[in-house]
C-alpha positions as a Markdown table, in Angstrom:
| # | Residue | x | y | z |
|---|---|---|---|---|
| 1 | Unk | 73.1 | 95.7 | 56.5 |
| 2 | Unk | 70.1 | 93.9 | 58.2 |
| 3 | Unk | 70.5 | 91.7 | 61.3 |
| 4 | Unk | 71.3 | 88.1 | 60.9 |
| 5 | Unk | 68.5 | 85.5 | 61.7 |
| 6 | Unk | 68.4 | 84.2 | 65.4 |
| 7 | Unk | 66.3 | 82.9 | 68.0 |
| 8 | Unk | 65.2 | 85.3 | 70.5 |
| 9 | Unk | 64.7 | 84.3 | 74.0 |
| 10 | Unk | 63.1 | 86.3 | 76.9 |
| 11 | Unk | 63.3 | 84.3 | 80.3 |
| 12 | Unk | 61.7 | 86.0 | 83.5 |
| 13 | Unk | 64.1 | 84.3 | 86.0 |
| 14 | Unk | 67.6 | 83.9 | 86.4 |
| 15 | Unk | 67.2 | 80.1 | 86.7 |
| 16 | Unk | 65.5 | 80.1 | 83.1 |
| 17 | Unk | 67.9 | 81.9 | 81.7 |
| 18 | Unk | 71.0 | 79.9 | 83.0 |
| 19 | Unk | 69.1 | 76.7 | 81.7 |
| 20 | Unk | 68.2 | 78.3 | 78.3 |
| 21 | Unk | 72.1 | 79.3 | 78.1 |
| 22 | Unk | 73.1 | 75.7 | 78.9 |
| 23 | Unk | 70.9 | 74.2 | 76.4 |
| 24 | Unk | 71.7 | 76.5 | 73.6 |
| 25 | Unk | 75.4 | 76.4 | 74.1 |
| 26 | Unk | 77.8 | 77.9 | 71.9 |
| 27 | Unk | 76.6 | 80.8 | 69.8 |
| 28 | Unk | 74.2 | 82.0 | 72.3 |
| 29 | Unk | 74.7 | 85.5 | 73.4 |
| 30 | Unk | 73.4 | 87.7 | 76.2 |
| 31 | Unk | 71.5 | 90.8 | 75.4 |
| 32 | Unk | 71.3 | 93.6 | 78.5 |
| 33 | Unk | 71.4 | 97.1 | 76.8 |
| 34 | Unk | 72.6 | 95.8 | 73.3 |
| 35 | Unk | 74.7 | 99.0 | 72.4 |
| 36 | Unk | 77.6 | 96.8 | 71.6 |
| 37 | Unk | 76.0 | 93.4 | 70.7 |
| 38 | Unk | 73.7 | 94.8 | 68.2 |
| 39 | Unk | 76.0 | 97.2 | 66.5 |
| 40 | Unk | 78.5 | 94.3 | 65.9 |
| 41 | Unk | 75.5 | 92.1 | 64.6 |
| 42 | Unk | 74.6 | 94.7 | 62.1 |
| 43 | Unk | 78.0 | 95.1 | 61.0 |
| 44 | Unk | 78.1 | 91.5 | 60.3 |
| 45 | Unk | 81.3 | 91.0 | 62.9 |
| 46 | Unk | 78.9 | 88.4 | 65.1 |
| 47 | Unk | 76.2 | 85.9 | 64.0 |
| 48 | Unk | 74.7 | 84.4 | 66.8 |
| 49 | Unk | 72.7 | 81.2 | 67.0 |
| 50 | Unk | 70.4 | 82.7 | 69.8 |
| 51 | Unk | 70.3 | 85.7 | 71.9 |
| 52 | Unk | 68.9 | 85.7 | 75.5 |
| 53 | Unk | 67.5 | 89.1 | 76.6 |
| 54 | Unk | 67.9 | 89.7 | 80.5 |
| 55 | Unk | 65.6 | 92.8 | 80.7 |
| 56 | Unk | 62.8 | 90.7 | 81.9 |
| 57 | Unk | 64.5 | 89.4 | 84.8 |
| 58 | Unk | 63.7 | 91.6 | 87.7 |
| 59 | Unk | 66.4 | 90.1 | 90.0 |
| 60 | Unk | 69.0 | 91.7 | 87.8 |
| 61 | Unk | 67.6 | 95.2 | 87.7 |
| 62 | Unk | 68.2 | 97.8 | 90.2 |
| 63 | Unk | 70.6 | 99.6 | 92.3 |
| 64 | Unk | 70.9 | 99.0 | 96.0 |
| 65 | Unk | 72.8 | 100.9 | 98.6 |
| 66 | Unk | 73.6 | 99.8 | 102.2 |
| 67 | Unk | 75.8 | 102.0 | 104.2 |
| 68 | Unk | 77.6 | 98.9 | 105.7 |
| 69 | Unk | 77.2 | 96.9 | 102.7 |
| 70 | Unk | 78.3 | 98.8 | 100.0 |
| 71 | Unk | 76.8 | 99.3 | 96.5 |
| 72 | Unk | 75.2 | 96.7 | 94.2 |
| 73 | Unk | 74.7 | 97.6 | 90.6 |
| 74 | Unk | 72.2 | 95.2 | 88.9 |
| 75 | Unk | 73.1 | 93.7 | 85.4 |
| 76 | Unk | 70.5 | 95.5 | 83.7 |
| 77 | Unk | 70.7 | 98.9 | 85.7 |
| 78 | Unk | 71.2 | 101.4 | 83.0 |
| 79 | Unk | 74.4 | 103.8 | 82.7 |
| 80 | Unk | 71.9 | 106.7 | 83.4 |
| 81 | Unk | 70.2 | 105.5 | 86.2 |
| 82 | Unk | 73.7 | 104.9 | 88.0 |
| 83 | Unk | 74.7 | 108.2 | 86.6 |
| 84 | Unk | 71.7 | 110.1 | 88.4 |
| 85 | Unk | 71.0 | 107.8 | 91.3 |
| 86 | Unk | 70.7 | 109.7 | 94.7 |
| 87 | Unk | 72.7 | 107.1 | 96.6 |
| 88 | Unk | 75.5 | 106.7 | 94.1 |
| 89 | Unk | 76.1 | 110.2 | 93.6 |
| 90 | Unk | 76.2 | 111.0 | 97.3 |
| 91 | Unk | 78.4 | 107.9 | 98.3 |
| 92 | Unk | 80.2 | 107.0 | 95.1 |
| 93 | Unk | 80.5 | 110.0 | 93.3 |
| 94 | Unk | 83.1 | 108.9 | 91.0 |
| 95 | Unk | 81.2 | 106.0 | 90.0 |
| 96 | Unk | 78.3 | 108.3 | 88.8 |
| 97 | Unk | 80.9 | 110.3 | 87.2 |
| 98 | Unk | 82.4 | 107.5 | 85.0 |
| 99 | Unk | 78.6 | 106.5 | 84.1 |
| 100 | Unk | 77.8 | 109.8 | 83.0 |
| 101 | Unk | 80.8 | 110.1 | 81.1 |
| 102 | Unk | 80.3 | 107.2 | 78.9 |
| 103 | Unk | 79.5 | 107.8 | 75.5 |
| 104 | Unk | 76.5 | 110.1 | 74.6 |
| 105 | Unk | 72.8 | 110.1 | 75.9 |
| 106 | Unk | 71.5 | 107.6 | 73.7 |
| 107 | Unk | 74.0 | 105.1 | 74.8 |
| 108 | Unk | 73.4 | 106.0 | 78.3 |
| 109 | Unk | 69.9 | 105.5 | 78.1 |
| 110 | Unk | 70.3 | 102.0 | 76.7 |
| 111 | Unk | 73.6 | 100.6 | 77.9 |
| 112 | Unk | 74.5 | 99.2 | 81.2 |
| 113 | Unk | 77.5 | 99.3 | 83.5 |
| 114 | Unk | 77.5 | 95.7 | 83.6 |
| 115 | Unk | 77.6 | 95.4 | 79.7 |
| 116 | Unk | 80.3 | 98.0 | 79.5 |
| 117 | Unk | 82.5 | 95.9 | 81.9 |
| 118 | Unk | 81.6 | 92.8 | 79.9 |
| 119 | Unk | 82.7 | 93.9 | 76.6 |
| 120 | Unk | 85.9 | 94.4 | 78.2 |
| 121 | Unk | 87.1 | 97.0 | 76.4 |
| 122 | Unk | 90.6 | 98.4 | 77.5 |
| 123 | Unk | 89.0 | 102.0 | 77.5 |
| 124 | Unk | 85.9 | 101.1 | 79.4 |
| 125 | Unk | 84.8 | 104.0 | 81.2 |
| 126 | Unk | 83.4 | 102.4 | 84.2 |
| 127 | Unk | 86.2 | 99.9 | 84.9 |
| 128 | Unk | 88.9 | 102.2 | 86.5 |
| 129 | Unk | 86.9 | 103.5 | 89.4 |
| 130 | Unk | 85.0 | 100.3 | 90.0 |
| 131 | Unk | 88.4 | 98.6 | 90.1 |
| 132 | Unk | 90.1 | 101.2 | 92.1 |
| 133 | Unk | 87.2 | 100.9 | 94.7 |
| 134 | Unk | 87.5 | 97.1 | 95.2 |
| 135 | Unk | 84.6 | 96.3 | 93.0 |
| 136 | Unk | 83.6 | 92.7 | 92.2 |
| 137 | Unk | 81.7 | 90.7 | 89.6 |
| 138 | Unk | 78.9 | 88.9 | 90.9 |
| 139 | Unk | 78.6 | 85.8 | 88.5 |
| 140 | Unk | 75.9 | 83.1 | 88.5 |
| 141 | Unk | 76.5 | 79.7 | 87.1 |
| 142 | Unk | 75.8 | 76.1 | 87.0 |
| 143 | Unk | 77.6 | 75.7 | 90.1 |
| 144 | Unk | 76.2 | 78.6 | 91.9 |
| 145 | Unk | 77.1 | 82.3 | 92.4 |
| 146 | Unk | 81.0 | 83.4 | 92.7 |
| 147 | Unk | 82.5 | 86.6 | 93.0 |
| 148 | Unk | 85.5 | 87.9 | 91.1 |
| 149 | Unk | 87.5 | 91.1 | 92.0 |
| 150 | Unk | 87.6 | 93.3 | 89.1 |
| 151 | Unk | 91.4 | 93.4 | 89.1 |
| 152 | Unk | 91.2 | 89.8 | 87.9 |
| 153 | Unk | 88.1 | 90.0 | 85.9 |
| 154 | Unk | 89.7 | 91.2 | 82.6 |
| 155 | Unk | 91.3 | 88.7 | 81.0 |
| 156 | Unk | 92.3 | 90.5 | 77.8 |
| 157 | Unk | 90.9 | 92.7 | 74.9 |
| 158 | Unk | 87.3 | 91.5 | 74.9 |
| 159 | Unk | 87.9 | 88.6 | 77.3 |
| 160 | Unk | 86.7 | 88.5 | 81.2 |
| 161 | Unk | 86.7 | 85.6 | 83.5 |
| 162 | Unk | 83.2 | 84.8 | 82.8 |
| 163 | Unk | 82.9 | 80.9 | 81.9 |
| 164 | Unk | 80.5 | 79.3 | 79.3 |
| 165 | Unk | 77.1 | 79.0 | 80.6 |
| 166 | Unk | 77.7 | 82.0 | 83.3 |
| 167 | Unk | 76.0 | 85.2 | 83.7 |
| 168 | Unk | 77.2 | 88.3 | 85.5 |
| 169 | Unk | 74.5 | 89.3 | 87.6 |
| 170 | Unk | 75.6 | 92.3 | 89.4 |
| 171 | Unk | 78.6 | 94.5 | 90.3 |
| 172 | Unk | 79.2 | 95.2 | 93.8 |
| 173 | Unk | 81.5 | 97.9 | 95.6 |
| 174 | Unk | 82.0 | 97.8 | 99.0 |
| 175 | Unk | 81.4 | 100.7 | 101.2 |
| 176 | Unk | 84.5 | 103.2 | 101.5 |
| 177 | Unk | 86.0 | 103.6 | 104.6 |
| 178 | Unk | 86.1 | 107.1 | 106.5 |
| 179 | Unk | 89.1 | 109.3 | 105.3 |
| 180 | Unk | 88.9 | 107.8 | 101.5 |
| 181 | Unk | 88.2 | 109.6 | 98.5 |
| 182 | Unk | 88.0 | 108.6 | 94.8 |
| 183 | Unk | 88.1 | 110.3 | 91.4 |
| 184 | Unk | 87.4 | 109.6 | 87.7 |
| 185 | Unk | 89.5 | 111.3 | 84.9 |
| 186 | Unk | 89.2 | 111.0 | 81.1 |
| 187 | Unk | 89.9 | 112.4 | 77.9 |
| 188 | Unk | 88.7 | 111.6 | 74.7 |
| 189 | Unk | 89.7 | 112.7 | 71.0 |
| 190 | Unk | 86.0 | 114.3 | 70.3 |
| 191 | Unk | 84.8 | 115.5 | 73.7 |
| 192 | Unk | 81.8 | 113.7 | 75.3 |
| 193 | Unk | 81.1 | 111.3 | 72.2 |
| 194 | Unk | 84.4 | 109.3 | 71.8 |
| 195 | Unk | 85.7 | 106.3 | 73.6 |
| 196 | Unk | 88.3 | 107.2 | 76.1 |
| 197 | Unk | 91.9 | 107.5 | 74.6 |
| 198 | Unk | 93.1 | 107.5 | 78.5 |
| 199 | Unk | 91.3 | 107.2 | 81.6 |
| 200 | Unk | 92.3 | 107.0 | 85.2 |
| 201 | Unk | 90.4 | 105.9 | 88.4 |
| 202 | Unk | 92.0 | 106.5 | 92.1 |
| 203 | Unk | 91.1 | 105.7 | 95.3 |
| 204 | Unk | 93.0 | 107.4 | 98.0 |
| 205 | Unk | 93.2 | 107.1 | 101.9 |
| 206 | Unk | 94.4 | 110.2 | 103.8 |
| 207 | Unk | 95.4 | 110.4 | 107.6 |
| 208 | Unk | 95.9 | 114.1 | 108.0 |
| 209 | Unk | 98.0 | 115.5 | 105.1 |
| 210 | Unk | 99.7 | 112.0 | 104.8 |
| 211 | Unk | 98.6 | 109.6 | 101.9 |
| 212 | Unk | 98.1 | 106.1 | 104.0 |
| 213 | Unk | 96.7 | 104.2 | 101.2 |
| 214 | Unk | 96.2 | 104.6 | 97.1 |
| 215 | Unk | 94.7 | 102.7 | 94.3 |
| 216 | Unk | 95.5 | 103.9 | 90.9 |
| 217 | Unk | 93.7 | 101.9 | 87.9 |
| 218 | Unk | 94.7 | 103.0 | 84.4 |
| 219 | Unk | 92.4 | 102.5 | 81.1 |
| 220 | Unk | 92.9 | 102.5 | 77.5 |
| 221 | Unk | 96.8 | 102.1 | 78.0 |
| 222 | Unk | 97.3 | 98.4 | 78.2 |
| 223 | Unk | 95.2 | 95.3 | 76.9 |
| 224 | Unk | 93.4 | 95.4 | 80.0 |
| 225 | Unk | 92.5 | 98.0 | 82.9 |
| 226 | Unk | 95.7 | 98.1 | 85.0 |
| 227 | Unk | 96.9 | 99.1 | 88.5 |
| 228 | Unk | 99.8 | 101.3 | 88.5 |
| 229 | Unk | 101.4 | 99.7 | 91.5 |
| 230 | Unk | 104.5 | 101.5 | 91.6 |
| 231 | Unk | 102.9 | 104.8 | 91.4 |
| 232 | Unk | 100.6 | 103.7 | 94.3 |
| 233 | Unk | 103.8 | 102.7 | 96.3 |
| 234 | Unk | 105.4 | 106.2 | 95.5 |
| 235 | Unk | 102.6 | 108.2 | 97.1 |
| 236 | Unk | 102.2 | 105.9 | 100.1 |
| 237 | Unk | 103.3 | 107.6 | 103.6 |
| 238 | Unk | 103.8 | 110.8 | 101.7 |
| 239 | Unk | 102.4 | 114.3 | 101.9 |
| 240 | Unk | 100.8 | 114.8 | 98.3 |
| 241 | Unk | 102.8 | 117.7 | 97.7 |
| 242 | Unk | 102.8 | 119.3 | 94.0 |
| 243 | Unk | 106.3 | 117.5 | 93.4 |
| 244 | Unk | 104.9 | 114.2 | 94.9 |
| 245 | Unk | 102.0 | 114.4 | 92.6 |
| 246 | Unk | 104.3 | 115.0 | 89.4 |
| 247 | Unk | 106.2 | 112.1 | 90.4 |
| 248 | Unk | 103.2 | 109.7 | 90.7 |
| 249 | Unk | 102.1 | 110.6 | 87.4 |
| 250 | Unk | 105.2 | 110.2 | 85.5 |
| 251 | Unk | 105.6 | 106.8 | 87.4 |
| 252 | Unk | 102.1 | 105.7 | 86.0 |
| 253 | Unk | 103.0 | 107.0 | 82.6 |
| 254 | Unk | 106.2 | 104.8 | 82.9 |
| 255 | Unk | 104.0 | 101.6 | 84.0 |
| 256 | Unk | 101.4 | 102.2 | 81.1 |
| 257 | Unk | 101.8 | 100.2 | 77.7 |
| 258 | Unk | 99.8 | 102.2 | 75.6 |
| 259 | Unk | 99.5 | 101.8 | 71.7 |
| 260 | Unk | 98.9 | 103.9 | 68.8 |
| 261 | Unk | 95.5 | 103.9 | 67.0 |
| 262 | Unk | 92.9 | 105.9 | 65.5 |
| 263 | Unk | 92.2 | 107.8 | 68.7 |
| 264 | Unk | 95.7 | 108.6 | 69.7 |
| 265 | Unk | 99.3 | 107.9 | 69.6 |
| 266 | Unk | 101.2 | 105.8 | 72.2 |
| 267 | Unk | 103.3 | 108.9 | 73.1 |
| 268 | Unk | 100.2 | 111.2 | 73.6 |
| 269 | Unk | 98.7 | 108.4 | 75.6 |
| 270 | Unk | 101.9 | 108.1 | 77.7 |
| 271 | Unk | 101.8 | 112.1 | 78.3 |
| 272 | Unk | 98.1 | 112.1 | 79.4 |
| 273 | Unk | 98.4 | 109.0 | 81.6 |
| 274 | Unk | 100.8 | 111.5 | 83.7 |
| 275 | Unk | 98.4 | 114.1 | 83.5 |
| 276 | Unk | 95.3 | 112.5 | 84.7 |
| 277 | Unk | 97.1 | 110.4 | 87.2 |
| 278 | Unk | 98.2 | 113.6 | 89.0 |
| 279 | Unk | 94.5 | 114.9 | 88.7 |
| 280 | Unk | 93.0 | 111.9 | 89.8 |
| 281 | Unk | 95.1 | 111.4 | 93.0 |
| 282 | Unk | 95.0 | 115.0 | 93.8 |
| 283 | Unk | 91.2 | 115.2 | 93.6 |
| 284 | Unk | 90.6 | 112.0 | 95.4 |
| 285 | Unk | 93.0 | 113.2 | 98.3 |
| 286 | Unk | 90.8 | 116.4 | 98.6 |
| 287 | Unk | 87.8 | 114.7 | 98.7 |
| 288 | Unk | 89.0 | 112.3 | 101.4 |
| 289 | Unk | 89.9 | 115.4 | 103.2 |
| 290 | Unk | 86.5 | 117.0 | 102.6 |
| 291 | Unk | 84.7 | 113.7 | 103.5 |
| 292 | Unk | 82.8 | 113.7 | 100.0 |
| 293 | Unk | 84.5 | 110.6 | 98.9 |
């Protein structure tokens, strides 16, 4: 099916993009990688009046790391760039892992982490770990810049905290404190080429053999990526023995609210939530102990 007719705009600055977005108003969509937007247009599910491409805005590109300030992923930074960036791989390995596990090579060479988040699919690969690490969406609009923690960014399937006239400019992840480790785990029906049926991101802080802090975020098992807060509470202050890990996985499974669809049944998702939570917490704890994050 051919694409519908639309006005194509390619601003050179963020200020120009915001002005065009305000002028064109309803029916205007933003284009970063286009791996979701163009497909929806090609299938006739979306007929925008105007499309504003962001690729020519230098300020929205790039990946920046500061040991104290943390990691900033620009809105147009490609998934492959995040997955292969030396600072991300060294200091945020689970973020690199999630980007690497997103879809396939073709998608990773076109799509962006920011676009994956803005699409707001419950199964978004990049959401769980970024949320577990305390990531924030950096959003620019007519009233200036604001930051929204990712655990409040997702409002529902396809819905985010971005207001009309606003643009997500970057994703910021704070520096992980010493003694913390992270992990990303996922499973999909067709291996590397399909959307996750279940995904889990975890960040664990260890003090010797005892877990002092934990954040566990589940994907594809609720309308939005969700914190497994009861599972987090269960592991805090305890040694992460095999028995405790099993209990944490079972608790996360109980907290999950999956549906059955073409990718997996609700029952299967619950079972895999338990398995992947156990693996994620165990791997994050091991990374913390090894100082590898």
